[in-house]
N, C-alpha and C positions, 0 to 999 in steps of 0.2 A: 258571638262572632261566627260567621259561617266559615266552612272549610275553604281553603284557598284552592283555586283551579289554575294550575300553571299551563296545562295543555289539555284540551278536550280530547276525548277518545270516543267518538260516536261511530258505532258500527252499522247503524240502521240507515245512514246516508253517505253518499260519496263525498269525500273531502275534496274541495276545490282548491283551497290555498290556506296557508298559515301566514298571517302578517306578523308585525311586531307585537300586536296586542290581540287581534281578532283571528279566529278560526272560522272559515267560511265553508259551508256544506251546500251541495246541490239538492234542491227539493223539486222534483219533476222537471218540466221544461222551462218554467218561467218564474221560479222563486228560489231564494237563497235563505239559509239559516245562518245568521251572523252570531257567533258566540264570542262574547267579550271576556277574555281571560283576565287573570290577575298579573299577567306579565307587565313589566315596565321597561321602556327603552329610554336611555339618556345618551345624548351625543350619537344617536343612531345605533347604539349598541344595546341589545336586550340583556337586562340584568339576570342573574341566576336565581335571585330570590323573588318570590311573588309578593305583591303588596296586598294584605288582607282587605277584602271587600271592594277592591278597586274596580273590578269588572262590573259589579252590581251598581256601584256609584255612577260609573260612566253611562251605563244603560239607563238608569232612572233619570239622570240628567238629560240625556239625549231625548228620551221619550217626552219629558216635560216640555222641552223647547219645540220638538216636532208638533206637539199639540198646540202650544201657544202661537206658533208662527204658521199654522196650516193654511191661513187665508192668504199668505203672501205668495206661496209657490207650492205645488204638489210635492209630496215626499214619497219615499220608497216603502213605507209601511203598508202591509196588506190588511192589518186589522185582525189577523188570525193569531191564535196562541202558539208560541214556539213549542210548547209541550205537546201539541197535537200531532207533530210530525216525527217524533222519536219514540223509541220503545220505553215502556214504563220504567225500566231499570236505568234509563239514561236521563230521565227528567231532572234529576238532581244536578246534572251538568249544565242544563240550559235554563232552569227556572230563575227568573230575576236578573239574568245576565245576557239575554238573547233577544234578537229581533227577527221575525219572519218577514222578509222583504221581497219586493219585486226585483226581478233580475233585469238590470238596466245596462246600457252601454255607457261606461264612465267617460266623461270628458278628460282629455289628456292634460289637464291643468289643475292646480290648486287655486281656489278663489279666495285670496287673502284680503281682508279689510283691516286697515290700521287707523285707529283713532289717536294713538300716542306714538311717540318716536322711541322705539326700543328694539333690541335684538338686531337682526340683519338690516332692518331699516335704518337704525342708528349708524351702523357701520357704513352703509351706502351714503347716507347724508354727510357723514364726516369726510368721505372720500371726494364727493362731487356736488354736494348740496341737493342731491336728488334721491328719490326712492323709486325704483322701477321706471326711471325716465321722467318722473313727475318732479318738477322743480318746487322746492319749498323755500319759505322765507329764511334769510340768513339769521344766525344767532340763536337758533333753537337749542334748548338744553336736552340732555338725556331724560327720557321719560316725559317730556313735555307734551301737553295736548296739542294736536294739530289744529289749524284753523278750521278744517272740516275733515271728516273721514276720507281716506283715499283707498282706491282699489289697486292692490299691488300683487298681481298674480305671480305664481311660481310654476315651474315645470313640474310634472309628475314623473319622477324617474322610477324605472323598474328595478327590481332586485335589491331594494333597500338603499339604493344610492341616494345621496343627499339632494333634496330639491333645490333648484336654483331660481332666484328671482328673475323674472322676464318682464318685458315691456308689454303694454296693451297691444301694440302693433304685432308683436310675436303671437299673442293670443289670437288676433284676427287671422294671422297666417295659418294657425293650427286648426281653428274651428269655424272661420268665416265671420264676416262683419256682423250680420244680424244676431247670431247666437252669442258672439262676444259681447255685444252691447246689452243683450238681455241678461247675461250672466252678471255683468258689472252692475246693472240697475238693480237686479234682485239681491245681489250680495250686499250692496250698500243699504237697501231697505231692511234686510234681515238684521244687519248690524245695528242700524239705528233703533229698530224696535227693541232688540235685546239690550242695547246700551241703556235705553230709557227705563226699561223694566228693572234692570240690575241696579241702576243708580238709586232707585227707591228702596233698595235693600242693602245699601251701603257698600256696593261692589262696583268697581270700575272695570269694564271690559276693555283692556288696552288694545287688543287685536284678536282676530280669530281667523280660522280657516274653514271654508265651506268646500264640499265636494258635490258635484252635480253629475247626473247621467240622463240619458234619453231613453224613453220607452220605444216600442215598435212604431208608434205614430210620430216620433220625433218630439214629443212633449218633454220639456225640461222638468226634472225632478231633483229635489234636495235629497242627498243620500249619505250613507256611511254613518258618521256621527255629526252632532251639531252642538256647538257652544258648550263643550265639555272642558274639564280641566286639562285634558290632553291636547285639545285643539285650540285653546284660547289662553290668554293671560288674564287672570282675574286678580285684581289688586284690592285690598281694603281701602276704602275711601278715607277713612278717618286718620290714616297715617301717611297718606300720599303727599309727596311734594316733588316738584321738578328738580332735576339735578342729581338724583340718586336712583338706583335701580330698586323699585319697591319689591317687597316679598310677594310671592305668588302663591295662590292656593293650588299648587300642583306638585311637581317633583323637585321643588326648590331644594329640599334637604338632601336629596340624592345628588343633584348637580353640585351643590356646595361640598359635599363629602368627596365626590369624585375628583374635584379640583385639587384636593389635598393629598391624593394618593400618589406617593413617590413613584416616578417612572412609568405611570400608566399613560399610553399614547392615544387614548380614546378610541381604541380598536379592540375587537373581541380577541381573547376572552375578557369579560368584565371582572373587576375586582369583587370580592365578597362584601356585601353590605352589612354593617353591624345591625343587630336587632333594634337598637334605638332609632336608627335612621329609617328602617322599615316602618316602625311604629309611628314615628312622627309624620312620615309621608302619608300613611294610611289615614291618619287623623285629619290632615289637611284636605284630602279628597272628601272625607265625610263632612268637614266643615263647609266646604264649597257647596255641597248639596244642601245642607241645612240653610245656609244663607240665601242661596238662589231660590230654592223651591219652598222653603219654610217647612220642609218635611224631614223627618228622620229616615234613615235607610230602611226601606221596607214598609214605612208607615204611609198614612194617607194625609 
């Protein structure tokens, strides 16, 4: 097992930002180095304990999907090795967990696609029979497959604030009609391609979140991460049934544990995670990688 990386410390590059999981560094005028750490956030709070191998799993998963879906839309990868832009003594912090990417202008929305009724979509549906303004048939159950996948965007809030579901009309207001329609079309195609691939490997992709950005010429690019266990709900197909919330290949053990912590209000500081919760969560991430890609961590 590799050593955990809770926070990168690269002195050869200027630090641009630290997100909940990724540390981003500036490389010249037009590139970024994205380092995926082993931090984990749940309920929008970053836990104190790293999850072993999580950053490497997320990176290998994202690279797999970027390659598989490259014909659908351009992505942010430059094709250059992350190790090439840091000092030799810093290679250990970036190897296997980093991407050297084009510096794009991010769109101010999260492009969410749902194939099943779960999470905030289920709450919206219970309240008014709609998800992000899209009317759905009456009588659907929790976790039921939708008649067809739907594009249900969310706002991208700054400073770690929780994203909120928005309507397609609000997306048009933010980025314009042509770009909004392009993002919707591309998002649905990406989801359909990934869903069909994953189903052959016994995995249901219930929903996922894409992020997009524009280059200097205004060309749309897929960016950040794609179809990882942090940005998607992966369910085992062999145990799935509507009416119950299926187990996910992600931070399920962490969420379940946190729900049992007396008095915690889901705000920082986070409670301490027991070693067994950390270990089980790490194994779920590795299992998602094995099932989806057919590869072991670090293998071919």
